[in-house]
C-alpha positions in Angstrom: -19.3 5.8 -6.9 -20.3 4.4 -3.6 -19.7 0.7 -2.7 -23.4 0.1 -3.3 -23.2 1.6 -6.8 -20.1 -0.6 -7.6 -22.0 -3.7 -6.5 -25.0 -2.7 -8.6 -22.8 -2.0 -11.7 -21.0 -5.3 -11.3 -24.2 -7.3 -11.0 -25.6 -5.5 -14.1 -22.6 -6.3 -16.1 -22.8 -10.0 -15.0 -26.6 -9.9 -15.9 -27.5 -10.7 -12.3 -30.8 -9.4 -10.9 -33.2 -10.3 -8.1 -35.0 -12.7 -10.4 -31.9 -14.5 -11.7 -29.5 -16.9 -10.0 -27.0 -14.8 -8.0 -23.5 -16.3 -8.3 -21.7 -13.7 -6.2 -22.7 -12.1 -3.0 -22.3 -8.4 -2.1 -19.6 -9.4 0.3 -17.7 -11.1 -2.6 -17.9 -8.0 -4.6 -16.8 -5.7 -1.7 -13.8 -8.0 -1.0 -12.6 -7.8 -4.6 -13.2 -4.1 -4.7 -10.9 -3.6 -1.8 -8.3 -5.9 -3.4 -8.4 -3.8 -6.5 -8.1 -0.6 -4.4 -4.9 -2.1 -2.8 -3.3 -2.9 -6.1 -4.3 0.6 -7.3 -2.6 2.2 -4.3 0.5 0.1 -4.7 0.8 0.9 -8.4 0.1 4.6 -8.3 1.6 5.5 -4.9 -1.4 7.7 -4.2 -1.3 6.9 -0.5 2.4 7.7 0.2 3.1 9.0 3.6 6.0 9.8 6.0 6.5 9.1 9.7 9.2 10.4 12.0 10.8 8.0 14.5 12.6 9.4 17.4 14.9 6.6 18.5 14.9 5.2 22.0 17.8 3.5 23.7 18.0 -0.3 23.2 14.7 -0.3 21.2 14.6 -2.3 18.0 10.9 -2.2 16.8 8.8 0.8 16.1 5.1 1.0 15.0 3.9 3.1 12.2 0.5 4.9 12.4 -1.2 2.4 10.1 -0.7 -0.8 8.1 1.6 -0.4 5.1 1.9 -1.9 1.7 5.6 -1.3 1.5 8.3 0.9 3.1 10.1 2.7 0.3 13.0 4.2 2.2 14.2 5.2 5.7 16.4 8.3 6.2 18.6 9.2 9.2 18.4 12.9 10.0 22.2 13.3 10.5 23.1 16.0 12.9 19.7 17.4 12.1 21.2 18.9 8.9 21.2 16.2 6.2 19.4 13.0 5.3 21.3 9.7 5.0 19.6 6.6 3.7 19.5 3.4 5.7 20.1 0.0 4.0 17.1 -2.1 3.5 17.6 -5.6 4.9 15.4 -8.6 4.2 14.0 -10.5 7.2 15.3 -13.7 5.7 18.9 -12.3 6.0 18.1 -11.2 9.5 16.8 -14.7 10.4 20.1 -16.2 9.4 22.0 -13.8 11.7 19.6 -13.4 14.5 22.3 -12.7 17.1 23.4 -9.6 15.2 20.1 -7.7 15.5 19.2 -9.0 18.9 22.5 -8.0 20.6 24.5 -5.6 18.4 24.5 -1.9 19.3 26.1 1.1 17.7 26.2 4.9 17.9 23.5 5.0 15.2 21.3 2.6 13.2 22.4 1.8 9.7 19.8 -0.5 8.3 16.1 -1.5 8.7 13.7 -4.3 8.0 10.0 -4.5 8.1 7.7 -6.6 10.3 4.2 -6.3 8.6 1.6 -5.2 8.9 2.8 -2.0 10.6 6.1 -2.4 12.5 9.6 -1.6 11.4 13.0 -2.5 12.9 15.8 0.1 13.0 19.1 -1.6 13.7 21.7 -1.9 15.2 20.1 -0.7 18.4 21.6 2.4 20.1 22.4 3.0 23.7 21.1 6.6 23.8 17.9 8.4 22.9 17.2 11.1 20.3 18.3 10.2 16.8 15.6 10.9 14.2 14.6 8.8 11.2 12.1 9.5 8.5 10.1 6.6 7.1 8.6 6.9 3.7 5.9 4.3 3.1 2.8 3.4 1.2 -0.3 3.2 3.5 -2.5 0.2 3.3 -5.9 1.9 3.2 -8.5 -0.8 2.5 -11.3 1.5 1.7 -12.9 2.8 -1.5 -11.8 6.3 -0.4 -8.2 5.4 -1.2 -9.1 5.5 -4.9 -10.1 8.9 -6.6 -13.7 8.8 -7.7 -12.7 9.3 -11.4 -11.1 5.8 -11.2 -13.8 3.9 -9.5 -14.8 2.4 -12.9 -11.4 0.7 -12.8 -12.4 -1.2 -9.7 -15.6 -2.4 -11.5 -13.3 -3.8 -14.3 -11.0 -5.4 -11.7 -13.9 -7.2 -10.0 -15.4 -8.3 -13.3 -12.0 -9.7 -14.4 -11.6 -11.7 -11.2 -15.2 -13.2 -11.5 -15.0 -14.0 -15.2 -11.6 -15.6 -14.7 -13.1 -17.8 -12.0 -15.7 -18.9 -14.5 -13.1 -19.8 -17.1 -14.1 -16.9 -19.4 -10.4 -16.0 -20.0 -10.9 -13.7 -23.0 -13.5 -11.5 -21.3 -11.5 -11.5 -18.0 -8.4 -10.4 -19.9 -10.3 -7.6 -21.6 -11.6 -6.3 -18.3 -8.2 -6.6 -16.6 -6.5 -4.8 -19.5 -9.1 -2.0 -19.0 -8.3 -1.9 -15.3 -4.5 -1.8 -15.9 -4.9 0.9 -18.5 -6.8 3.1 -16.1 -4.1 2.6 -13.4 -1.4 3.5 -15.9 -3.2 6.7 -16.8 -3.6 7.5 -13.1 0.1 7.1 -12.5 0.8 9.6 -15.3 -1.8 12.0 -14.0 -0.4 11.8 -10.4 3.1 12.4 -11.7 1.9 15.9 -12.6 3.0 18.3 -9.8 -0.2 20.4 -9.9 -2.2 17.2 -9.4 0.0 16.1 -6.5 -0.5 19.5 -4.9 -4.2 19.3 -5.4 -4.5 15.9 -3.8 -2.3 16.9 -0.8 -4.3 20.0 -0.2 -7.5 17.9 0.2 -5.9 15.9 2.9 
């Protein structure tokens, strides 16, 4: 479905036409469609990607190619022969020990923390160039294209659930959200199939 088709389907389900009172604008529907797409991506992992960082001396922050929903892991390419995971460190912990990550250096980095929407800190900083790290992350792709076409109906259910909940129609909202969640769960199972993963990657 296109965004226009999703808007039309949502309005039909809400019984809104050009001759009735319009409670929700096209922009409202588009905003919630993209929210649903983000939750879909985060739940299914269908927009996983990797990025190689080549470390620079006394550099803490690096920028990924696009915004991310989450960073799943960072691996140090030890001696260019094996991958060693870095420790994930919360920014709250870092705030409490700011002197450590601002001033500490080492022969290699051992931990990381994220600075949304697209930066990541690799620390301690090093004094030489060249170490390589692989970042595994989920891209934040706020477009309809992030969701396979066979699951666009799930986004219709998500939008309807949000609108109906705002109107206090809890029972109907819960039914639509349950339908959305069920489609997402089925998508996760489908994407866990290796043939399906190969098919999706070959399109990219």
